[in-house]
N, C-alpha and C positions, 0 to 999 in steps of 0.2 A: 504493500500500500504506500502511496505517496506520503511523505512526511513533511511537516511544516516545523521549522526551527528558527530560533533567534540567532541571527548572525551579526548583529551590531546593536550597541546601546549608547546612549548619551544623556547627560544631564547638564543643566545650567542653573546656577543660583546667583542672584544679584549680590554684588560685593558688600552691600550694607548689611551689617549684622547687629541685631538687638539682643543684648545679654539678658539673663534672668533678672539681674538687678534693674535694668531699664524697663523690662516688662512689669516688674514689681511696682515701680514708680507710677506706671500708667494705670495699673489695675488695683492698687492698694492691697495686693496679696503678697505676703512675705516671700522673698526670693527663695528661702529654704523650702517653702511649700511648693512653689513653682518647680523647683528642681527635683525634690525628692518624691512628691506625690503626683504632680502633673507631668513630670518628665521633660521640662523645658530648661535646658542649659543655655541655649541661644536659638535664634531663628533668623532667617534672612528676610529682609524687607525690600520690596520692589521700589525702584526709583522712577523718575518721570519717563525714562525711555524704555522701561520694562513692561511693555504691554503684554498681554497674554500671547498674542500671535508672535511677537518678537522673541519672547523667552522660549516659546515652543519651537521656533525656527532655529534658535541657537542649539537647543538640545537635539533637534532633528538633524542638523548639519553634522554634529558630532557622531550621531548614530550611523549616518551614512558613511562618514569617514571610517568609523570603526568596522563597518561591514566590508570596506574595501571595494566599493562599487561606485560608478558614476551615478549622479542623481537621475540621469535620464533612464536608468533601468528600473526605477520605481514605477509601478503600475497603478498604485492606489495610495492615497494619503488619508488616514483616519485620525481625526482629532477627537480625543475623549476627555478634554480638559474642561475648565470652568466656563459656565455660561456668563459669568461676569468678565466680559472681554472687551475688546476694542470698541465694538459697536453692538447694538441689539438687533435682532432679526437679521443675522449676518453669519456667513459661513467662514469661520476662522481657518478651516482646513484649506480653503482656496488660497488664502494669503500665505500660509505655511508652504503649500506647494510651489507658489511663485517664488518665495524667498529662497528656498533651497534649490531651485532649478529642476524640479521633478516635472518637466514639461510634458511627459508622456503619461502622467497619472491623472485619474479623476480623484476628486477630493470631497469628503463629506464628514459630518460630525456625528458622534454618538454621545449620549449623555446619561450617565448613571452616577453622577457625583463621585463620592470617594470610593465607590465600588467599581468604578469604570474600567480600570486597567485589565483585570482578569476577564471581564465581559468583552472588552474590545479585542483581547487576544483570542478569545473563543470565537467571536464573530469573524475576525479576519481569517482564522484557521479554516472555518467552514467555507468562506468565500473562496479561499485559495484551493481547497480540495475540490470545489465544484467547478472552478474555472482555471484551466491550465495556462491561460495567458497571464495570470497574476503570479508571476514568478518572484517578484519582490513587492512587499507592502510595508509602508511606513506608518507606525503608530506614534502619535505625539500628544502631549498634554502639558498644560501650564495653569498656574493658579496664583492669584494674589488676593484671595478672599479675606485675608486679614484686614483689608481696607474696609470691609463691610461689618466689622464687629466692634461695637463700642466697648472700650475697656472697663467701663464702670457698670455695664449691664449685667447684673448678677445672673439673669436667666441664660445669658450667653456664655457663662463662665467656661463651659466645656469646650468652647471654640477659641479660648485665649491662646491655644497652642498653634493656631494657624500661622503658617509661614508662606513665603513666596518662592517660586522656582518652577522648573520644567524638567520633563523626562521624555525619552523617546526610545523606540526600538525598531529595528528592521527585521522583518520575517522573510524567510526564503522558502519557496516551494521546491521540494526535492532536496531538502537539507539533510546533512549527515551528522549534524551535531546539535545539541541543545534543543531537543525535540519537545514541542508542546503536545502534551498527552490529554488527560482528562480535565474537564472544567465543570464548575457547578455554581449556581446562584439561586437565591431565594429572596422574595420580597414580602414584607409585612405592610400592606397598604393601609392598615389602620393608623400608621404613623406618618402618612403621606402629607399631612398638613400641620405637622408639629414644628418644623423649622422652615421659615420663609422670610423673604424680604418684606419688611413692614415699615410703617411710619409711626409706630408707637413712640410716645415721648421717651420712655425708658431706653428704647433701642437707639433713638437718635441722639439723646443727650444734648450737649451744646454744640455738637459738630454740625458743619454744613452737610446735609444728607445727600447732596448731589455728587455722585461719582461718575463722571463722564455722562453717559446716556442713562445712568441708573439713578433713581431717586429712592432712597430708603436704606435701611440697614437690616442685617440678619437678626432675627429674634426667635424666641421659642414660644409657641402657643400650646396651651394645655400641658405645661411642664410636668405637673404631677403624674398625668397619665403616661407621658413619654418616659419618665424615670422608672415608673412601675413596670411598664411593658418591656422596656429594654432590660431591666433587671431580671425579668422572667425569661427572656428569650435570646438575648444577644450571645451569651456563651454557648447555648445550645445550637444556635444557628451558625456560629462560626465553626463549631465542631462538625455540624452537618455538612456544610459546603466543603470544608477541608477533607473530611472523610470520604465524601462522595467523589470529589475530584481525584483523590488517590485511588479509590476503588475502580473508577473508570479507566485508570491507567494500568490496571491489572496488578496493583500493589496493595500493601496494607500500611497503616500508620507506622508500624515498626520499621518500614523501609525508608521513611522520610528522614532526610539528613539536615534540612534547613527550612526555616519558615521566614519569609519576608512579608511583613504585615503592616497595615496602617498604624501610624503613631496614635497612641492613646495613653491614658493614665497608666503609670507603671504597674500598679497592683493588678489591673485587669489584663494587661499584657502578659504578666507572669502567670496569671490564672489560665489564660488561653494556652500558653506553652505547656503548662502542666497537664491540661486536659487532653492534649494530643500526644503526650509522652515525650516532650522535648525539653532540653535544658537551655538556659539563656545563652550558652556558648554555641547553640545551634540556630541562632537568630541574631539580628542587629536591632538595637533600640535607637530610634531616630531623634535622640535628645538634642543634637546639635543642629537640627533642621526644623523641628516641629512637624506639624501635619500639613502636607502640601497636596491636598486633595488626592487625585489619582496618580500623582507622581511618586508616591511613597513606595510603590512596588518595584519600579525600575531602580530607584535610589537604593532600596534594600538589597537588590540583586548586585548592583555595582559595589556597594560596601561589603557585602558578603564575600565577593570575589577578592576585593582588595585586602581584606583581613584574613584571607586563607580559610574561610569557613565553608566555602563551596569548592568541591574538587570534582574532577572528571568521574563520571559514573554516579554521582549523587542524584537522588530524587529530591527535588526542591518544590516547595509550594509557595506561591505568591497569593496573598489573601487581602481582602479589603471589606469595608462596610461604609455605607453612605446613607445620609438622611433620605427618607423616602418610604420605607427604610429597606435597603438591600444589602445582603451579604454575598460575597463572591470569592471564588478561589480557582486557581489553575495550577496544575502539576506539570513540571518540566523535568525531563531527564537531562541533566547537564553533562556535557562532554560528548564523546563519540556514541553514535546510535548502537544499541545492542541488537 
């Protein structure tokens, strides 16, 4: 059977860094709490020139270079990044395609918020298996949604870890390495209207709520229900999609060597690792970046490789969860195909 694999990755993070002490000054949360409980040692902050399409293009160019192919060989560009982008009702993927010179590619967007990367990988794999002309596909995402979170809005406290940046990967049809295997996702639509852009006074604070074409700030509706429902289901759903992705790969959780997962508070991160039988040494915690929407997975992959935590032959899982509320995971056999 034709195989689809990852042949290149790239990331981009704005040079401006905000430390835990600086976030503490904005939020009135002690730096020790931010670091130890919320897992924020620092995060990157986008500058004026760091639009979503520009950051995504930087990461995409690096992924294409990593793949060792000219951009003209890319046949499709899929953007799975933030809806808070350069313009509204606008296809950021087209701009990315133009910026990187992928002139032979069609371009479109997918949107599953912070669960987007595994779902985009699954969708691209299916398209490439069905269409033999899609020999290379570029996935790219970027986010700067920290712009949309007021630092004194207590309801939005779980979003104080948001950072800015971009990630990308190139997939190849007929690959012999880093094969994408099983994938899984699940949605709890009862949470679909809990996190939204609003104009509530607590969400806006004293800030100018106009961000480019966007008016408003992120806020939580029905916070009590959201906390209760996630408390009941999030660990179970993470375990479900991770286990399902691994099972579809013909493996078991005992075979998993590495998990790259969305940034979250440290205690829940450790709980997830324990639930799937992994140790912290078999993952990376994104405390120096914060949560960068659906960029987290390719970032975790690159960090895992750089830190020697991923080796040839390893079965790895990339997992995410995003408001809406969706959980997703994809399994990859790193290294040469078996």
